[in-house]
C-alpha positions as CSV (number, residue, x, y, z in Angstrom):
1,X,20.6,28.5,-6.7
2,X,18.8,26.5,-3.7
3,X,16.5,27.5,-1.1
4,X,15.5,25.8,2.1
5,X,11.7,24.6,2.5
6,X,11.4,27.2,5.2
7,X,12.5,29.7,2.6
8,X,10.2,28.3,-0.1
9,X,7.2,28.3,2.5
10,X,7.8,32.0,3.0
11,X,7.6,32.6,-0.8
12,X,4.5,30.6,-1.3
13,X,2.6,32.2,1.4
14,X,3.8,35.7,-0.1
15,X,2.7,34.8,-3.7
16,X,-0.6,32.9,-2.2
17,X,0.8,29.7,-3.9
18,X,2.5,26.6,-2.6
19,X,5.8,25.5,-2.9
20,X,5.2,22.6,-5.4
21,X,4.0,25.4,-7.7
22,X,7.6,26.3,-8.0
23,X,8.4,23.0,-9.6
24,X,7.0,22.8,-13.2
25,X,4.1,25.2,-12.7
26,X,2.5,24.9,-16.2
27,X,2.3,21.2,-15.9
28,X,-1.1,19.9,-16.2
29,X,-2.9,18.1,-13.5
30,X,-4.4,14.8,-13.4
31,X,-6.8,13.6,-10.7
32,X,-4.9,10.2,-10.8
33,X,-1.3,10.3,-9.4
34,X,0.8,7.2,-9.9
35,X,3.5,6.3,-7.4
36,X,6.2,6.9,-10.1
37,X,4.8,10.1,-11.0
38,X,4.8,11.6,-7.6
39,X,6.7,14.8,-6.9
40,X,9.2,14.1,-4.2
41,X,10.9,16.6,-2.3
42,X,13.8,16.0,0.6
43,X,12.5,18.4,3.2
44,X,15.4,18.0,5.4
45,X,18.1,15.4,6.0
46,X,16.2,12.0,6.3
47,X,12.8,13.1,5.5
48,X,11.0,12.9,2.3
49,X,7.7,14.2,1.2
50,X,5.7,12.7,-1.8
51,X,2.9,14.6,-3.0
52,X,-0.4,12.5,-3.3
53,X,-2.6,14.9,-5.3
54,X,-1.6,17.9,-7.5
55,X,-3.5,20.9,-8.6
56,X,-4.7,23.6,-6.4
57,X,-6.4,21.4,-3.6
58,X,-8.2,22.6,-0.6
59,X,-6.5,19.7,1.3
60,X,-2.9,18.9,0.8
61,X,-2.0,15.1,1.0
62,X,1.5,13.8,1.4
63,X,3.1,10.6,2.2
64,X,6.3,11.4,4.4
65,X,9.2,8.9,4.6
66,X,11.3,9.5,7.6
67,X,14.7,7.8,8.2
68,X,15.4,6.5,11.9
69,X,16.2,9.6,13.8
70,X,15.2,12.0,11.3
71,X,12.6,14.9,11.9
72,X,12.3,18.6,12.7
73,X,14.9,20.1,15.2
74,X,12.5,22.8,16.6
75,X,8.9,23.4,16.9
76,X,6.9,25.4,14.4
77,X,3.4,26.8,13.6
78,X,1.3,27.8,10.6
79,X,-2.5,28.3,10.0
80,X,-4.5,25.1,9.4
81,X,-5.5,21.6,10.8
82,X,-3.4,18.4,10.1
83,X,-4.2,14.6,10.1
84,X,-1.6,12.0,10.3
85,X,-1.9,8.2,9.6
86,X,1.1,6.0,10.5
87,X,1.1,3.6,7.6
88,X,4.4,2.0,8.8
89,X,6.9,2.3,11.5
90,X,7.0,4.6,14.5
91,X,6.3,8.4,14.8
92,X,6.7,10.9,17.6
93,X,5.1,14.2,17.7
94,X,5.4,16.9,20.2
95,X,2.6,19.5,20.8
96,X,3.9,22.3,23.0
97,X,5.6,20.1,25.7
98,X,3.7,16.9,25.4
99,X,4.9,14.0,23.3
100,X,2.9,11.4,21.7
101,X,4.3,8.3,20.2
102,X,2.5,6.8,17.4
103,X,2.9,3.1,15.7
104,X,1.7,1.8,12.4
105,X,-2.3,2.0,12.4
106,X,-2.3,5.1,14.5
107,X,-3.8,8.5,13.6
108,X,-3.6,11.9,15.0
109,X,-5.2,15.3,14.4
110,X,-4.3,18.6,15.6
111,X,-4.7,22.4,14.8
112,X,-1.5,23.5,13.3
113,X,-1.4,26.9,15.3
114,X,-0.2,24.4,18.2
115,X,3.6,24.7,18.3
116,X,4.7,21.0,16.9
117,X,7.7,19.2,16.2
118,X,8.2,15.6,15.1
119,X,10.7,12.7,14.3
120,X,11.1,9.1,13.9
121,X,12.2,7.5,17.1
122,X,12.3,4.1,15.4
123,X,15.1,1.8,13.8
124,X,13.6,1.6,10.5
125,X,11.9,3.9,8.0
126,X,8.6,5.3,9.0
127,X,5.9,6.3,6.5
128,X,3.2,8.8,7.4
129,X,0.0,9.9,5.5
130,X,-0.1,13.5,6.4
131,X,-3.0,15.8,5.3
132,X,-2.9,19.6,5.8
133,X,-5.5,22.0,5.1
134,X,-5.0,24.7,3.8
135,X,-2.2,23.5,2.1
136,X,1.4,24.5,3.4
137,X,3.7,23.2,0.9
Protein backbone atom coordinates (compact mmCIF):
# COMPACT_ATOMS: atom_id res chain seq x y z
CA UNK A 1 0.00 0.00 0.00
CA UNK A 2 1.26 3.49 -0.72
CA UNK A 3 0.12 6.94 0.37
CA UNK A 4 0.64 10.42 -1.01
CA UNK A 5 2.82 12.96 0.77
CA UNK A 6 -0.34 14.96 1.57
CA UNK A 7 -1.89 11.91 3.30
CA UNK A 8 1.32 11.14 5.17
CA UNK A 9 1.55 14.80 6.28
CA UNK A 10 -1.99 14.62 7.72
CA UNK A 11 -1.18 11.37 9.56
CA UNK A 12 2.04 12.82 10.92
CA UNK A 13 0.21 15.92 12.19
CA UNK A 14 -2.44 13.75 13.85
CA UNK A 15 0.21 11.62 15.60
CA UNK A 16 2.36 14.68 16.43
CA UNK A 17 5.25 13.25 14.46
CA UNK A 18 6.81 13.79 11.08
CA UNK A 19 6.56 11.83 7.85
CA UNK A 20 10.05 10.46 8.07
CA UNK A 21 9.25 8.69 11.35
CA UNK A 22 7.08 6.33 9.27
CA UNK A 23 10.29 5.12 7.60
CA UNK A 24 12.60 3.19 9.97
CA UNK A 25 11.12 4.71 13.18
CA UNK A 26 13.36 2.70 15.52
CA UNK A 27 16.54 3.68 13.72
CA UNK A 28 19.21 5.36 15.84
CA UNK A 29 20.16 8.87 14.80
CA UNK A 30 23.62 10.37 14.47
CA UNK A 31 24.33 14.10 14.28
CA UNK A 32 26.33 13.35 11.11
CA UNK A 33 24.46 12.53 7.90
CA UNK A 34 26.63 11.55 4.96
CA UNK A 35 25.26 11.99 1.41
CA UNK A 36 24.90 8.24 0.79
CA UNK A 37 23.03 7.79 4.09
CA UNK A 38 20.37 10.45 3.44
CA UNK A 39 16.74 9.45 3.36
CA UNK A 40 15.35 10.39 -0.04
CA UNK A 41 11.66 10.68 -0.87
CA UNK A 42 10.12 11.41 -4.24
CA UNK A 43 7.49 13.87 -3.02
CA UNK A 44 5.92 14.35 -6.44
CA UNK A 45 6.81 13.64 -10.04
CA UNK A 46 10.27 15.09 -10.65
CA UNK A 47 10.74 16.36 -7.08
CA UNK A 48 13.06 14.57 -4.64
CA UNK A 49 13.60 15.57 -1.03
CA UNK A 50 16.78 14.56 0.78
CA UNK A 51 16.72 14.81 4.57
CA UNK A 52 19.85 16.59 5.83
CA UNK A 53 19.29 16.03 9.57
CA UNK A 54 17.67 13.17 11.45
CA UNK A 55 16.09 12.71 14.85
CA UNK A 56 13.47 15.02 16.26
CA UNK A 57 14.81 18.47 15.32
CA UNK A 58 13.12 21.82 15.88
CA UNK A 59 14.21 22.81 12.37
CA UNK A 60 13.85 20.52 9.41
CA UNK A 61 16.60 20.76 6.79
CA UNK A 62 16.16 19.27 3.31
CA UNK A 63 17.75 19.48 -0.06
CA UNK A 64 15.12 19.51 -2.76
CA UNK A 65 16.06 18.44 -6.28
CA UNK A 66 13.59 19.49 -8.97
CA UNK A 67 13.56 18.33 -12.55
CA UNK A 68 12.84 21.03 -15.15
CA UNK A 69 9.15 21.96 -15.00
CA UNK A 70 8.53 20.05 -11.75
CA UNK A 71 6.85 21.60 -8.72
CA UNK A 72 3.56 21.94 -6.88
CA UNK A 73 0.33 22.18 -8.83
CA UNK A 74 -1.63 24.11 -6.20
CA UNK A 75 -0.87 26.56 -3.41
CA UNK A 76 -0.80 25.23 0.13
CA UNK A 77 -0.26 26.52 3.68
CA UNK A 78 0.85 25.12 7.02
CA UNK A 79 2.16 26.41 10.33
CA UNK A 80 5.70 27.71 10.58
CA UNK A 81 8.43 29.56 8.73
CA UNK A 82 10.61 28.59 5.77
CA UNK A 83 14.06 29.53 4.52
CA UNK A 84 15.31 28.64 1.03
CA UNK A 85 18.76 28.90 -0.54
CA UNK A 86 19.19 28.03 -4.22
CA UNK A 87 22.28 25.86 -4.56
CA UNK A 88 21.95 25.31 -8.30
CA UNK A 89 19.59 26.21 -11.11
CA UNK A 90 16.43 28.29 -11.14
CA UNK A 91 13.51 28.24 -8.73
CA UNK A 92 10.18 30.06 -8.86
CA UNK A 93 7.99 30.55 -5.80
CA UNK A 94 4.63 32.28 -5.60
CA UNK A 95 3.31 33.76 -2.39
CA UNK A 96 -0.39 34.37 -2.84
CA UNK A 97 -0.36 35.94 -6.33
CA UNK A 98 3.20 37.37 -6.41
CA UNK A 99 5.88 35.26 -8.13
CA UNK A 100 9.58 35.45 -7.30
CA UNK A 101 12.27 34.03 -9.56
CA UNK A 102 15.38 32.84 -7.74
CA UNK A 103 18.73 31.83 -9.21
CA UNK A 104 21.84 30.17 -7.84
CA UNK A 105 22.94 31.96 -4.67
CA UNK A 106 19.58 33.63 -3.94
CA UNK A 107 17.87 33.11 -0.59
CA UNK A 108 14.24 33.53 0.41
CA UNK A 109 12.30 33.60 3.70
CA UNK A 110 8.55 33.51 4.29
CA UNK A 111 5.86 32.53 6.76
CA UNK A 112 4.35 29.15 5.87
CA UNK A 113 0.81 30.38 6.59
CA UNK A 114 1.05 32.42 3.37
CA UNK A 115 -0.38 30.39 0.46
CA UNK A 116 2.61 29.24 -1.60
CA UNK A 117 3.47 27.11 -4.60
CA UNK A 118 6.77 26.55 -6.35
CA UNK A 119 8.45 25.08 -9.42
CA UNK A 120 11.62 24.79 -11.46
CA UNK A 121 11.18 27.05 -14.50
CA UNK A 122 14.68 26.26 -15.79
CA UNK A 123 16.04 23.78 -18.32
CA UNK A 124 18.24 21.87 -15.86
CA UNK A 125 17.78 20.33 -12.41
CA UNK A 126 17.45 22.81 -9.54
CA UNK A 127 18.81 22.13 -6.05
CA UNK A 128 17.40 24.07 -3.11
CA UNK A 129 18.41 23.97 0.56
CA UNK A 130 15.05 24.20 2.32
CA UNK A 131 14.65 24.68 6.07
CA UNK A 132 11.26 24.55 7.82
CA UNK A 133 10.35 25.18 11.40
CA UNK A 134 8.51 23.44 12.90
CA UNK A 135 9.14 20.25 10.94
CA UNK A 136 6.47 19.64 8.32
CA UNK A 137 7.69 16.35 6.89
